[in-house]
C-alpha positions as CSV (number, residue, x, y, z in Angstrom):
1,M,47.8,102.0,113.8
2,H,44.3,101.9,112.4
3,V,43.0,98.5,111.4
4,K,40.1,98.3,108.9
5,T,37.2,96.3,110.2
6,L,34.0,95.0,108.6
7,Q,31.4,97.7,108.9
8,A,28.3,96.5,107.1
9,P,28.1,92.8,106.3
10,S,25.7,91.9,103.5
11,P,24.0,88.5,104.2
12,A,22.7,88.1,100.7
13,R,26.0,89.0,99.0
14,G,28.1,86.9,101.4
15,A,25.8,83.9,101.1
16,L,26.0,84.2,97.2
17,S,29.8,84.2,97.3
18,L,29.8,81.1,99.5
19,L,27.4,79.3,97.1
20,L,29.6,80.1,94.2
21,A,32.7,78.6,95.9
22,I,30.8,75.6,97.3
23,G,29.3,75.0,93.8
24,A,32.9,74.7,92.3
25,I,34.0,72.1,94.9
26,L,30.7,70.2,94.6
27,A,31.2,69.9,90.8
28,A,34.7,68.4,91.4
29,L,33.5,66.0,94.0
30,A,30.6,64.8,91.9
31,L,32.8,64.1,88.9
32,G,35.5,62.3,90.9
33,H,33.3,60.3,93.3
34,E,30.0,58.5,93.3
35,G,27.5,56.9,95.6
36,S,28.4,56.7,99.3
37,R,32.0,57.8,98.6
38,L,30.7,61.2,97.4
39,L,28.8,61.7,100.7
40,Q,32.0,60.7,102.7
41,V,34.2,63.2,100.8
42,L,31.6,65.9,101.0
43,V,31.5,65.6,104.8
44,L,35.3,65.7,104.9
45,A,35.1,69.0,102.9
46,L,32.5,70.6,105.2
47,P,34.7,71.9,108.1
48,G,36.6,74.5,106.0
49,W,33.4,75.8,104.4
50,L,31.5,76.0,107.7
51,W,34.4,78.0,109.1
52,L,33.6,80.7,106.5
53,W,30.3,81.4,108.2
54,W,32.3,82.8,111.1
55,P,34.5,85.3,109.2
56,Q,37.3,87.1,111.0
57,R,36.5,90.8,111.5
58,T,39.8,92.3,110.3
59,R,40.8,92.0,106.6
60,R,44.2,90.7,107.5
61,A,42.9,87.9,109.7
62,R,40.2,87.2,107.1
63,T,42.9,87.0,104.4
64,V,44.7,84.3,106.4
65,Q,41.3,82.5,106.9
66,G,40.4,82.6,103.2
67,L,43.9,81.4,102.1
68,L,43.7,78.5,104.4
69,V,40.3,77.5,103.1
70,L,41.4,78.1,99.5
71,G,44.4,75.8,99.9
72,L,42.4,73.1,101.5
73,S,39.6,73.4,98.9
74,L,42.0,73.2,96.0
75,T,43.1,69.8,97.2
76,F,39.5,68.6,96.8
77,V,39.2,70.3,93.3
78,F,42.3,68.7,91.9
79,D,41.6,65.4,93.6
80,G,38.2,65.3,91.8
81,A,39.8,66.3,88.5
82,I,42.4,63.6,88.6
83,R,39.9,61.0,89.6
84,G,37.5,62.2,86.9
85,F,40.2,61.8,84.3
86,L,41.1,58.3,85.4
87,L,37.4,57.3,85.5
88,D,36.8,58.8,82.1
89,A,39.9,57.3,80.5
90,Y,40.3,53.9,82.3
91,Q,37.4,53.5,84.7
92,A,40.0,53.2,87.3
93,A,40.7,54.7,90.7
94,P,44.1,56.3,91.5
95,D,44.8,53.6,94.1
96,S,44.0,50.7,91.7
97,A,46.7,48.2,90.9
98,M,46.6,49.3,87.3
99,V,47.3,52.9,88.0
100,M,49.8,52.4,90.9
101,S,51.9,49.9,89.0
102,A,51.9,52.1,85.9
103,V,53.1,55.1,88.0
104,A,55.6,53.1,90.0
105,N,57.0,51.7,86.7
106,T,57.4,54.9,84.8
107,T,60.0,57.6,84.3
108,G,60.0,61.3,83.7
109,S,60.3,60.9,79.9
110,E,57.5,58.3,79.9
111,S,55.3,60.8,81.8
112,L,55.9,63.4,79.1
113,E,55.1,60.8,76.4
114,F,51.9,59.8,78.2
115,A,50.9,63.4,78.2
116,A,51.6,63.7,74.5
117,M,49.5,60.6,73.8
118,Y,46.5,61.6,76.0
119,W,46.7,65.4,75.8
120,R,43.1,65.8,74.7
121,G,41.6,64.2,77.8
122,L,44.3,65.8,80.1
123,A,43.5,69.2,78.6
124,Q,39.8,68.9,79.1
125,W,40.2,67.9,82.8
126,L,42.9,70.5,83.4
127,L,40.5,73.2,82.0
128,F,37.8,71.9,84.2
129,A,40.1,72.1,87.3
130,L,41.2,75.6,86.4
131,A,37.6,76.7,85.9
132,A,36.6,75.2,89.2
133,A,39.6,76.8,90.9
134,G,38.7,80.1,89.3
135,A,35.1,80.0,90.5
136,L,36.5,79.0,93.9
137,C,38.9,82.0,94.0
138,C,36.2,84.3,92.8
139,G,33.7,83.2,95.5
140,L,36.3,83.5,98.2
141,Y,37.3,87.0,97.0
142,L,33.7,88.1,97.1
143,W,33.4,86.6,100.6
144,W,36.6,88.4,101.7
145,R,35.2,91.7,100.3
146,S,31.7,91.2,101.9
147,P,31.4,88.2,104.2
148,P,28.1,87.3,105.7
149,P,27.4,88.0,109.4
150,S,28.6,85.3,111.8
151,L,26.0,82.7,112.4
152,I,24.5,82.9,115.8
153,L,23.5,79.6,117.4
154,R,19.9,79.8,118.7
155,R,17.5,77.3,120.2
156,W,16.2,76.2,116.8
157,N,19.6,75.5,115.2
158,I,21.6,74.2,118.1
159,L,20.5,70.5,117.5
160,P,21.3,70.5,113.7
161,A,24.7,72.2,114.5
162,V,25.5,69.5,117.1
163,L,24.5,66.7,114.8
164,L,26.6,68.2,111.9
165,L,29.6,68.6,114.3
166,A,29.3,65.0,115.4
167,L,29.1,63.8,111.7
168,M,32.2,65.8,110.8
169,T,34.1,64.6,113.9
170,G,33.1,61.0,113.2
171,A,34.3,61.3,109.6
172,L,37.7,62.5,110.7
173,V,38.0,59.9,113.5
174,S,36.8,57.0,111.3
175,K,39.8,55.6,109.2
176,P,37.6,54.3,106.4
177,W,36.2,57.8,105.9
178,R,39.4,59.8,106.8
179,R,41.6,58.0,104.3
180,H,39.6,59.6,101.5
181,H,40.5,63.1,102.5
182,P,42.8,64.4,99.6
183,V,45.6,65.5,101.9
184,L,45.8,62.1,103.6
185,F,44.9,60.1,100.5
186,W,47.6,61.5,98.2
187,S,50.3,61.5,101.0
188,Q,49.6,57.8,101.5
189,W,49.4,57.2,97.8
190,V,52.9,58.7,97.2
191,Q,54.3,56.4,100.0
192,D,52.6,53.4,98.5
193,V,54.0,54.0,95.1
194,G,57.5,54.4,96.7
195,T,57.0,51.1,98.6
196,L,56.1,49.4,95.4
197,Q,59.2,50.7,93.6
198,R,61.4,49.5,96.4
199,Q,59.8,46.1,96.4
200,W,60.5,45.8,92.6
201,A,64.1,47.0,93.0
202,D,64.9,44.4,95.7
203,L,63.4,41.1,94.5
204,G,66.5,39.0,94.9
205,K,65.4,37.3,98.0
206,Q,61.9,36.8,96.6
207,R,63.4,35.1,93.6
208,E,65.3,32.7,95.8
209,R,62.2,31.9,97.7
210,L,60.3,31.2,94.4
211,L,63.0,28.9,93.2
212,A,63.1,27.0,96.5
213,R,59.3,26.7,96.5
214,A,59.3,25.3,93.0
215,V,61.9,22.7,93.9
216,S,59.8,21.7,97.0
217,S,56.8,21.1,94.7
218,L,58.7,18.1,93.3
219,P,58.0,18.6,89.6
220,T,58.5,15.8,87.2
221,L,58.5,15.5,83.4
222,D,56.3,13.1,81.4
223,E,57.4,11.3,78.3
224,N,55.8,13.9,76.0
225,S,58.0,16.7,77.4
226,P,59.2,18.9,74.5
227,D,62.8,19.8,73.8
228,T,62.0,23.4,73.4
229,L,59.0,25.7,74.1
230,V,59.1,29.2,72.6
231,L,56.6,31.6,74.3
232,V,56.1,34.8,72.4
233,I,54.4,37.6,74.3
234,S,53.3,40.7,72.4
235,E,52.1,44.0,73.9
236,S,48.8,45.7,73.3
237,M,47.7,43.4,70.5
238,N,43.9,43.3,69.9
239,R,43.1,40.0,68.1
240,S,40.3,41.8,66.3
241,N,42.9,43.5,64.2
242,L,44.5,40.2,63.0
243,T,43.4,38.6,59.7
244,P,43.2,35.1,61.1
245,Y,40.5,36.4,63.4
246,G,38.5,37.8,60.6
247,Y,39.8,41.4,60.3
248,P,39.0,42.7,56.8
249,R,42.3,44.5,56.4
250,P,45.3,42.3,55.3
251,T,47.3,43.0,58.5
252,S,48.6,39.5,58.9
253,P,49.8,38.1,55.6
254,E,52.6,36.1,57.1
255,L,50.6,34.4,59.8
256,M,47.8,33.7,57.2
257,G,50.5,32.1,55.0
258,R,51.6,29.9,57.9
259,Q,48.0,28.9,58.6
260,R,47.5,27.8,55.0
261,A,50.7,25.9,55.0
262,L,50.2,24.2,58.3
263,G,46.5,23.7,58.2
264,N,45.2,22.5,61.5
265,G,48.8,22.4,62.8
266,L,48.6,26.1,63.7
267,Q,45.8,26.3,66.2
268,V,44.1,29.7,66.6
269,F,42.0,30.0,69.8
270,K,39.1,32.2,68.9
271,Y,38.1,33.6,72.2
272,A,41.2,34.4,74.2
273,W,41.0,37.1,76.9
274,S,43.4,38.9,79.3
275,V,42.1,39.6,82.8
276,D,44.0,42.9,83.0
277,A,44.2,45.9,80.8
278,S,47.8,46.8,81.5
279,T,51.1,45.0,81.3
280,V,52.4,44.6,84.8
281,P,49.3,43.0,86.4
282,A,48.7,41.0,83.2
283,L,52.1,39.4,83.3
284,R,52.0,38.8,87.1
285,N,48.7,36.9,86.6
286,L,50.2,34.9,83.7
287,F,53.4,33.8,85.4
288,Y,51.9,33.4,88.9
289,F,49.1,31.1,87.7
290,G,46.5,33.7,88.4
291,T,47.3,34.0,92.1
292,P,50.1,36.6,92.5
293,E,48.8,37.7,95.9
294,A,48.8,34.2,97.3
295,R,50.8,33.6,100.5
296,E,53.1,31.2,98.7
297,P,52.7,31.8,95.0
298,M,54.3,29.6,92.3
299,H,56.1,31.2,89.4
300,L,56.1,29.5,86.0
301,L,59.8,30.2,85.3
302,A,60.9,28.9,88.7
303,L,58.8,25.8,88.1
304,A,60.3,25.2,84.7
305,R,63.8,25.6,86.1
306,A,63.1,23.1,88.9
307,A,61.7,20.6,86.3
308,G,65.0,20.7,84.4
309,Y,64.5,23.4,81.7
310,K,67.1,25.9,80.8
311,T,65.3,29.2,80.7
312,F,65.9,32.3,78.5
313,W,64.2,35.7,78.6
314,I,64.7,37.8,75.5
315,S,63.0,41.2,75.6
316,N,62.6,44.3,73.5
317,H,60.5,45.8,76.2
318,N,62.3,48.0,78.6
319,D,60.4,47.6,81.8
320,L,61.9,47.6,85.3
321,A,59.1,45.8,87.1
322,V,58.9,43.0,84.5
323,E,62.7,42.6,84.4
324,Q,63.0,42.4,88.2
325,E,60.0,40.2,88.9
326,H,60.1,37.8,86.0
327,A,63.0,38.1,83.6
328,R,65.7,37.7,86.3
329,L,64.3,34.3,87.2
330,A,65.7,33.0,83.9
331,H,69.1,31.4,83.4
332,E,69.9,33.9,80.6
333,V,68.5,37.4,80.3
334,H,68.8,39.6,77.2
335,M,67.2,43.0,77.6
336,L,67.7,44.5,74.1
337,N,65.9,47.8,74.5
338,Q,67.8,50.3,76.7
339,I,65.6,53.3,76.0
340,P,62.5,53.2,78.3
341,G,59.3,54.9,77.5
342,R,56.8,55.2,74.6
343,S,59.0,57.3,72.3
344,G,61.7,54.7,71.8
345,R,62.0,53.2,68.3
346,S,63.3,49.8,69.1
347,L,61.8,47.5,66.5
348,D,61.0,43.9,67.4
349,H,63.0,42.2,64.7
350,R,65.9,42.8,67.0
351,V,64.9,39.7,69.0
352,L,65.2,37.3,66.1
353,P,69.0,36.7,66.2
354,W,68.8,36.1,70.0
355,V,65.9,33.6,69.5
356,K,68.0,31.8,67.0
357,Q,71.0,31.7,69.4
358,A,68.8,30.4,72.3
359,L,67.4,27.7,70.1
360,A,70.9,26.6,69.2
361,D,71.9,26.2,72.8
362,P,73.1,22.7,73.6
363,A,70.8,22.3,76.7
364,S,68.6,19.3,76.3
365,R,65.4,21.2,77.3
366,K,64.8,24.9,76.9
367,L,62.1,27.4,77.7
368,V,62.5,30.6,75.6
369,I,60.4,33.6,76.5
370,V,60.3,36.4,73.9
371,H,58.8,39.6,75.2
372,M,58.2,42.1,72.4
373,L,57.3,45.8,72.4
374,G,54.5,44.9,70.0
375,L,51.8,47.6,69.7
376,H,52.8,49.6,72.7
377,P,51.8,53.2,72.1
378,H,53.0,55.2,70.2
379,Y,51.8,53.1,67.3
380,R,53.7,54.9,64.6
381,L,57.0,54.0,66.3
382,R,56.3,50.3,66.3
383,H,57.0,49.8,62.6
384,P,59.7,51.1,60.2
385,A,59.0,54.7,59.1
386,D,58.9,53.6,55.4
387,L,56.5,50.7,56.1
388,H,53.0,52.2,56.4
389,P,50.7,50.1,54.2
390,F,47.5,51.6,55.6
391,A,48.3,55.3,55.5
392,N,45.3,57.3,54.2
393,A,43.5,54.0,53.6
394,H,40.0,54.2,52.2
395,D,38.7,50.7,52.7
396,Q,36.1,48.7,54.6
397,V,37.6,49.5,58.0
398,D,37.8,53.2,57.3
399,A,34.2,53.2,56.1
400,Q,33.1,51.4,59.3
401,L,35.0,54.0,61.5
402,R,33.3,56.8,59.6
403,R,29.9,55.3,60.0
404,A,30.6,55.0,63.7
405,G,31.4,58.7,63.8
406,R,35.1,58.3,64.7
407,P,37.0,61.6,64.3
408,A,39.8,61.9,61.7
409,W,42.6,61.8,64.3
410,L,41.3,58.5,65.6
411,R,41.0,57.0,62.1
412,E,44.6,58.0,61.5
413,L,45.7,56.3,64.8
414,R,43.9,53.1,63.6
415,N,45.9,53.2,60.4
416,D,49.1,53.6,62.4
417,Y,48.0,50.7,64.6
418,D,47.2,48.4,61.7
419,S,50.5,49.2,60.0
420,A,52.3,48.3,63.2
421,V,50.2,45.0,63.3
422,H,51.4,44.3,59.7
423,Y,55.1,44.7,60.7
424,H,54.6,42.7,63.9
425,D,53.0,39.9,62.0
426,G,56.2,39.3,60.1
427,V,58.3,39.1,63.3
428,V,55.9,36.8,65.0
429,A,55.8,34.5,62.0
430,A,59.6,34.5,61.9
431,T,59.7,33.2,65.5
432,L,57.4,30.4,64.4
433,D,59.7,29.6,61.5
434,L,62.8,29.5,63.8
435,S,61.0,27.1,66.1
436,R,59.9,24.8,63.2
437,N,63.4,24.6,61.9
438,V,64.9,23.2,65.1
439,P,65.2,19.4,65.3
440,G,63.4,17.5,68.1
441,K,60.1,18.1,69.8
442,Q,59.1,21.8,69.6
443,V,56.3,23.9,70.9
444,W,55.5,27.5,69.9
445,M,52.9,29.7,71.6
446,Y,51.9,33.3,70.8
447,L,49.7,35.7,72.9
448,S,49.5,39.3,74.0
449,D,49.5,40.7,77.5
450,H,46.3,42.7,77.0
451,G,44.3,44.3,74.2
452,Q,44.0,47.8,73.0
453,D,41.0,50.0,72.0
454,V,41.7,52.1,69.0
455,G,38.3,53.4,68.1
456,H,36.7,49.9,68.4
457,S,34.2,50.9,71.0
458,S,34.5,54.6,71.6
459,D,36.4,57.7,70.6
460,H,39.4,56.5,72.5
461,A,42.9,55.1,71.6
462,G,45.0,53.2,74.1
463,H,44.7,51.0,77.1
464,S,41.0,50.5,78.1
465,A,39.7,48.9,81.3
466,V,36.1,49.7,80.4
467,T,35.7,48.1,77.0
468,A,36.0,44.5,75.8
469,D,38.8,45.5,73.4
470,G,41.1,46.3,76.3
471,Y,41.1,42.5,77.1
472,R,40.8,40.8,73.6
473,I,44.1,39.1,72.9
474,P,45.3,36.6,70.3
475,L,46.3,33.1,71.3
476,M,48.0,30.7,68.8
477,L,49.7,27.3,69.3
478,W,51.9,25.1,67.2
479,R,53.4,21.7,68.2
480,S,55.7,19.4,66.2
481,F,54.3,16.4,67.9
482,V,51.2,14.9,69.6
483,S,47.7,15.3,68.2
484,N,46.1,18.7,67.9
485,P,43.3,19.8,70.2
486,S,39.7,19.4,69.0
487,Q,37.9,22.2,67.2
488,Q,35.7,22.4,70.3
489,C,38.8,23.2,72.4
490,L,39.7,26.1,70.0
491,L,36.2,27.6,70.4
492,Q,36.4,27.6,74.2
493,P,36.9,31.0,76.0
494,V,40.4,31.2,77.4
495,R,41.7,33.5,80.2
496,S,45.3,34.5,80.3
497,D,45.6,34.2,84.1
498,W,45.0,30.4,83.7
499,L,47.4,30.0,80.8
500,G,50.3,29.2,83.1
501,Y,48.6,25.8,83.7
502,S,48.4,25.2,80.0
503,I,52.0,26.2,79.5
504,A,53.2,23.9,82.3
505,S,51.1,21.1,80.7
506,L,52.8,21.8,77.3
507,L,56.2,21.6,79.0
508,G,55.1,18.2,80.3
509,I,55.5,19.2,83.9
510,R,53.6,17.3,86.6
511,W,53.5,19.0,90.0
512,S,51.4,19.3,93.1
513,G,49.7,22.5,92.1
514,R,48.3,21.2,88.8
515,R,44.7,22.3,88.1
516,P,43.4,20.4,85.0
517,A,40.1,22.3,85.2
518,N,42.1,25.6,84.4
519,D,44.0,24.1,81.5
520,V,42.2,24.7,78.2
521,L,44.1,21.8,76.7
522,D,42.8,19.3,79.2
523,A,39.6,17.3,78.8
524,S,38.4,18.4,82.2
525,Y,38.7,22.1,81.4
526,H,35.9,24.2,83.0
527,W,35.5,27.8,81.9
528,Q,34.7,30.4,84.5
529,A,34.3,34.1,83.6
530,P,36.8,36.4,85.4
531,E,35.6,39.4,87.4
532,L,36.3,42.5,85.3
533,P,35.1,46.1,85.6
534,V,33.1,45.7,82.4
535,R,30.6,43.0,81.3
536,F,30.6,41.5,77.9
537,D,30.1,38.2,76.0
538,F,33.2,36.1,76.3
539,R,32.3,34.3,73.1
540,S,32.7,37.4,71.0
């Protein structure tokens, strides 16, 4: 049997084919990594490419060699494209808490809905990955057809070769470097996501520990303890889009009406901020008093139960992680939305009968938590189909968006978002009315888990970890008793991971873990800016 062999290698043509292939992978690495990380991953990618400088002589053997290098190189290309998309859209790494918790907490249908929402960015990065993969394949094919002659180690290049070999060996031996290799990184990433899912699915023992820890903190109630506190948590609400915060569109007629009727009784905190741009970490920080990773964390619901409150969790938000980690700590849990994902049309007014029922419960003290779907994308599904007051609006907001150069599709999404805000305004105001109509000492608080950027800062709609609007949230408070906080208090910046201290204070709970300096309602409150991936003025 005659085996074809390489007869006349072309150094120039072979080197050109390698440069084409190396250029494709370098582009992917540069877009997905930066700084010292780029150098580390580049070193990890070198072994396969250097192997090509010693091509196998037979075409069959060279085919195997090329396919192995192709498979390895494609992992670097698609790793760079995925990282590039996440950096571009969220300024987040794939192993960040935001991304891992979102993936661990999603379903197949939610993934399809995510793709439908972000198809533009996904399409751009997919095209880039395919183009890089195409250039890679083309370069390797040319190499296969006409590989360069094998490099011969001579006296002048032995030392550089030894140093390069030592660098590559060190990179593979060193765990801080090795873990960034795409094959190892994504294998570990899949395991970590699975571990996170298992932790969320089996939190019964953790809840028992949280309750026992709360009891051991010996909480007591002071004489100003309310009979009921209603905590309303919205989703993806940017306070900049609410009329009480100066938005020029009339998105909040009901809350504005309550503000006029109650005067200073409805307190609007002007500068409230989340410290997370997604739901799961935001609620963890809220309920764990900003220290969810502490060795022995305290949970707000467990503390309220230990202090003598009957607790209710009423949710229109179908979320496995939130339900298992927080909701199941309550005495009564009502998960109203049984359709997970972004495409479910479960409107928030469904919570109102359940809030009314909880407020009528004969327990002497109650904590009622209402978790709404709010403005969770898709925005058009967050309000009744026949209620779209800002469709095709030509007003001050539309003019501002046009001057900022926002595209038509993004202006339309802003109209959808504001129409959902308008509907949501009525539901939030209704929870306030229900609280006000109950006898006794009542407290009502409204906030959002995080914000949403809908053309506010860039041509982007959705969660945003790289703009201030991803963190801007509303915070409102009404109490039927005690004096109102000063105007200076309402102008203080507030961070949501400290709000657990303020809520515990509103409940009248005194316990060993109190931190008055973190409680915006306390005279000793001392603001400290949180560490976020973006810098901005917290008084804006």
